[in-house]
C-alpha positions, 0 to 999 in steps of 0.5 A, spaced: 350 567 587 351 562 582 345 565 578 348 571 578 355 568 575 350 564 570 348 571 568 355 573 567 357 567 564 351 567 559 352 575 557 360 574 556 359 568 551 353 572 547 358 578 547 364 573 544 359 570 539 356 577 536 363 579 536 365 573 532 359 574 528 361 581 526 368 579 525 365 574 520 360 578 516 366 584 516 372 580 513 369 579 506 369 587 507 375 588 509 379 583 504 375 587 498 378 593 501 385 590 501 385 587 494 383 594 491 388 597 495 393 592 493 391 594 486 392 601 487 399 600 488 401 595 483 398 600 478 402 606 482 409 602 482 409 597 477 404 602 471 405 608 474 406 615 469 406 620 475 414 620 474 414 622 467 409 626 467 413 631 473 419 630 468 414 633 462 411 638 466 417 641 469 422 640 463 418 641 457 412 645 460 418 649 463 417 654 469 410 656 469 410 663 473 402 665 474 400 668 468 405 666 464 404 663 457 408 657 460 402 656 466 397 656 460 401 651 457 401 647 463 393 647 464 392 646 457 397 640 458 393 638 464 387 637 461 390 633 455 393 628 460 387 627 465 383 625 458 388 621 456 388 617 463 381 615 462 379 615 469 375 621 470 368 621 468 369 628 466 375 633 465 373 640 465 376 648 466 374 652 471 375 659 470 380 664 475 383 670 476 390 669 477 396 675 479 401 676 473 408 678 476 414 678 471 421 677 473 423 682 468 430 683 464 434 685 470 437 682 476 443 686 478 447 686 485 453 689 487 457 690 493 460 697 493 466 698 498 469 705 501 473 706 495 468 705 489 471 698 487 464 693 486 464 686 487 459 683 484 453 679 488 448 674 485 441 676 487 434 674 485 428 678 485 423 675 490 417 673 487 411 679 488 417 684 489 416 691 486 422 693 481 428 699 483 426 703 478 433 704 475 439 703 480 438 703 487 445 704 492 444 705 499 448 702 506 446 695 509 444 693 516 444 685 518 439 682 522 439 675 523 431 675 525 425 680 525 425 681 532 433 684 531 429 688 526 424 690 531 430 692 536 434 697 532 433 704 533 429 708 527 436 711 524 440 704 523 435 702 518 432 708 515 434 709 508 439 702 507 437 695 506 435 691 511 439 685 510 436 678 513 442 674 514 439 667 518 441 662 515 439 654 514 440 650 520 444 645 517 444 640 524 437 639 522 435 632 521 429 634 517 430 639 511 423 642 512 424 644 519 430 648 516 426 651 511 420 653 515 425 655 521 428 661 516 423 662 511 419 668 515 425 672 513 423 672 506 416 672 507 415 678 512 422 681 512 421 686 506 414 688 508 417 690 515 423 693 512 419 698 509 415 699 516 422 702 519 424 706 513 428 702 508 429 702 502 430 695 500 431 688 503 436 683 502 434 676 503 439 670 504 437 664 500 433 658 503 437 653 502 443 649 505 446 648 498 453 654 499 453 656 492 453 663 488 446 660 485 441 665 489 435 661 491 428 665 490 421 665 493 414 669 495 414 675 499 408 678 502 407 686 503 400 685 506 398 692 508 405 695 509 405 702 507 411 702 503 413 696 498 420 696 497 424 692 493 426 685 496 432 679 493 434 673 494 442 673 496 446 667 494 449 663 500 455 665 498 454 672 497 451 673 503 457 670 506 461 675 502 457 681 504 457 679 512 464 679 512 466 685 508 461 689 513 465 687 519 471 689 516 467 695 512 460 698 516 459 704 511 459 699 505 454 700 500 450 695 496 447 696 489 441 693 486 437 693 480 431 689 479 426 691 473 420 685 476 414 688 476 406 686 477 401 687 471 394 687 472 390 680 473 389 675 468 384 670 466 387 662 468 383 656 469 383 650 474 384 643 471 378 639 474 378 632 473 370 630 476 370 622 479 362 621 479 359 617 486 356 610 485 350 612 490 350 619 489 352 621 482 349 627 482 
């Protein structure tokens, strides 16, 4: 028994010694890593250019929809900025084809009551939407979800605008959660509306702000056989339309948008290459 204890003790001592030796050998490497990380933090926090670069890109280059002149300007600016940074072995452009959707010059929405009087509604075409080809006027059916749309009979949808009016959940602490939980109506709603025979889709802006500034974003038609015009309504316009619909279910909405999708154009990815020290090729 004494022999077994002796062997166990010897094993434990050997294991402890090996662990201590490994820790001693690892300590310099860990210290070097910590110093390197501290250096990166110092560069970013004390001498960083990130916010200034972001400000220039957003304010000086400005909006840069895929295929637009500003997008091409952003490519040139990005390459020059990365070259000036001096932290890449090589900066180069990589060709790619990109979609070219243009918003056009006309974006107008109007709520029309049974007496023919129009009330302006702030709208903004969803990215990728087809245009209306002039003024498009039709009745409106309001839903709060894709499931509600699916439950409606065809007669309630055909020939109308489907109005997706599910608001942000302001009780959620993380805005991203609210954005994500309301996002399907903008992403997939117009395609589903088209499949059901609607003439267009109106989507409440995905924002917690209650104002008259429509907040747009992309929609996806996928394999939908019919692409219908899709617009974002400002939150105030959405509230107004919902209230008026309750009082006058027969009201109509008039939408005019000149957006269109043009042929794909050539653009570039901007690539900054840092060669590996052990495997540079």
